[in-house]
N, C-alpha and C positions, 0 to 999 in steps of 0.2 A: 504494500500500500504506500502511495505517495502522499505525504502530508506537507502542505506549504504553510508557513507561518508568515503572515503579511500584516500590513497596517497602512492606513492612509497617510501617516506622517512618521517622521523619524523620532527616536527617543521614547517610544511607547513600551519597549521591552521585548522586542522580537528575539534578540540574541539571548536575553535572560531566559525566556520561555523555551527557545530552541535547545539550548545547551542543557538545561535542567530536565526537560522532558525526554530528550534523547538519552541522557545519562541514566535516568530512572528506568526507562524501558530496557536499556542495555543490561540492567541487572539480571534480567531473565530471558532476553531475546537478542537476536542479532539485529543491530541497528546501524544505519548509515546517516550521519548528519552532514549536510552539504551547505556550506556558506556561499550563497549566490549573490550576496551584496559585494560584488567583485570590485567596486570602487573603494570600499573601506571594510574589508572582512575583519571581524574581530572575535568570532566564536572560539578560535583557537586559544585565546587568552585564558579561557576557563577550563580547558581540557588538557590533561596530562597524557599526551599521546606521542608515539615515536614515528618519525618520518620513514615511510617505506617506499615511496615513489615520488618522483618529481618530473614534470614535463613542461617544456616551453610550448606556448600556444600561439598559433599564427592565424592571420586572416589574409585573404587574397585580394590584392589591389593591382590596378593596371600600371604598367611602366611604358612611357612613350618612347617609340623607336623613330627618331627623327628621319633617318635615312629612308624609311619605307613610307612615311606619311605623305599624303597628297593634300592634306588640309581640307578635306571634303566637309567637315563640320558635323558629321553624323554623331560622333561621340558626344559632343556637347548637347545635341538635341535630345538624345535618348537618356541622358543622365538626369534623373529627377532630384538629385541631391547636390547638384553643382560641384561635384567632385572632379569633373573634367571640364575645362574651359579653354576655348580657343582665343588667344590674344595675338592678333596679327599672324605671323608665321610660326607661332609657337603654340603647343598644346601643354597646358599646365595641369598637373594632377595633384589633388589634395587628398592624401591617404586618410587623414582624420575624418573626412566627410564621406568617404567611400563606404557603401553598404555591401560591397562584394556581390552585386547582382549579375556581373559578367556581361551586362548589356552592351557597354562600350566595346569590350573586347570581342564579343561574339559577332557584333554587327559591323565591325570595322572591315571594310572591303580589302584592305592591304595588310591585315594582321599587324598593325602598328601599335597595338595596345595589349601585349600579352600580360596575363595575370601572373604576378609573382608573390611569394609569401612575405609577409611583414609581421614580425613578432609584436604581439599585443599584450601578452601577459604570461603567467605561469600557473600551472595546476599542481597542487601538492596533496598527497594522500598520506594520512596518518592513521595509526592503529593502536587501540588500547583494549585488549581482550575482545568483548563482544561489540565494541563501538569502533566503527570506521568513521573517520572525519576527512572530508574532502574540502579543500579551500582553493579557490581561484582568485587571483589578484591581477588587476589591470596594471600595466606599466604606467609610470608617470607620463602625463601628456596625452594618453589615449582617452578618447572622448566617448567611445561607444561600448556600452556594457553588454548589449544583446548578443553579439557574436561569441563572446567568452562564456556567457551564461549558457548559450545553446551547446557549445562544445563540452562544457562541464556536465550537462545533463546527458549528453551522448556517452560520456565516459561512465557515468553511473549506470545507464542502461546496458552498456557493454560488459561491465565488470561485476554487476550484482544481480542476483536472480529476483524474480517477482515475490519470492517468499520473504525477502528482507524488508523490514520497515524502513522507509526512506523519509527523512525529515529535511525540508528545504527552508533555510533561513533566507527569506526573500529580501530584496531591496525595499526601501521605504517608498511611499507614494502610490500613484496609480498610473504611471507612464509605461513606456515600452518595456523597460527591464522587468517590471512587476508582471506584466502580461506574459512575458517569456518565461518567467520563473514559476508562474502558477497555472499556465494553460493546460499542462498535462497532469496536474494534481488530482487525486481522487477526493481529497477533502482539504479545505482551506480554513485555517484558524486565523481570524482577524483579532489582533490584540490592540486594545485602546486604553485610554485613561479617562477618568470621569471629570473632564474639564470641557469648557466650550470648544477649544481647539480640537480636543480628542473626539468629541461628538461630530463636529463639522467634517473632519477628515474620515471618520468612520463611515459617515453617510456616503462619501465619495467611493470608499473601498467597497461598501456593500453594493452600490450601483454597478461597480466594475465587475464584481463576482456574479451578479445577476446577469449582466451582459454576456459573461463567459459561460453562463449556465452551470456554475459550480455549486456544489454542496458545501456549506460553510457554517461556522458558529463563531461566537465572540467570547473573548476572554477580557475581563476588566483588570488591568494592572493598577497598582497603587489605590486599591479600593479603600475608601474612607476619606479621601480628599474630595474637593469639589462638591457635586450633588448627585442626585439619582437620575439625571436626564438621560444618560446613556442606557441605564437599565430600563427606564420607561420606554425609550425608543425601541429597544430590542423586544419588549413585550408588545408594543403596538404593531410592530412589523412582523411579529411571529418568528423572530430570530432566536435560535437556541443560545442561551447563556451558559457557556461551558464551565466557567470557573471565575472566581474572584480572588486575585492575589492581593493580600492586604498591604497597606502602606505602613511600613514599620522601619524604624531606624536601624534595627538589627539586620534587616535585609540589605539595606544600603551599605552597612559596614562590611558584610560578607562579600557583597558584589565588588566593593572598592578594593578588596584584597584578592580579587580574581578567584573567589571560591564559589562552588555551586551551593545555592541557597537552600535547596530542598533537604540537604543533609544536615543542616543546622537549624532548620525551621520546620517542625512537624506539620504546621498548618499548610505550608506550601506543598509539601509532599501529598497531603490529603487532596488538595486542589488539582495537582497533576494526575493523581490516580483517578479523579473524576473525569478528567479529559481522556485518559486511557480507556476507562470503562465505556465512555460514549463512543470512542473510535472503534472499539471491539464490537459494540452492538450494531453500529451502522455497517460494519464490514462482514457481518454474518450473512 
């Protein structure tokens, strides 16, 4: 089963929930935790795991061959992302804007834009008993997260069977990286906080999941601050409230030390077990 943990905004607790839920499940099952927030992955800060594999990741971008080019202008016309531009007698390629669609290369009548690999990041695979942890990280200056997220998911599909529980720590927001990270998920956990900002962005995330036709539930983090607007919204919309993680200074202290909070806070373990029970029931 593939479980994506997402939210409408950053800082709501996706990594906290991902690492603690994965570690709890790994006490009795084989689990894969995948950090798909490739622009700023930080799940590994909370996991004591050993590196078992590392691989550079590449995307394909066009390279202009001046000696073959007739300056017909087709490449510029077919590029929807302005990654290929004709300036006078020169074709300029902007790799950061290229989406690797191959249109300019395939439609060039003189083969003047062959696709070449360009390093965009690195994938690392860690292991600790039943828990496998996969982290992908974009290189500095790279602007597109989607290609690396896609290749990371392909690595998971290739190396882990369907019997393994897969938990995806998704990027924040509701834009293209989140769509890519959640589109193949069997279930999506939306984590939010009981504040006006949390409610506003939860609504955006809910609409996104509905558009993707995803089965989803909500976890309220830092329960006890703010008000009950998020809980009331979930009731009114018929959204299942999976768990409430309390707002507690002790939790913040454990988190700041890079420790898993469910091991030192029984109430958090109880809430995670509620999530586990719900997932088991919907997977029957």
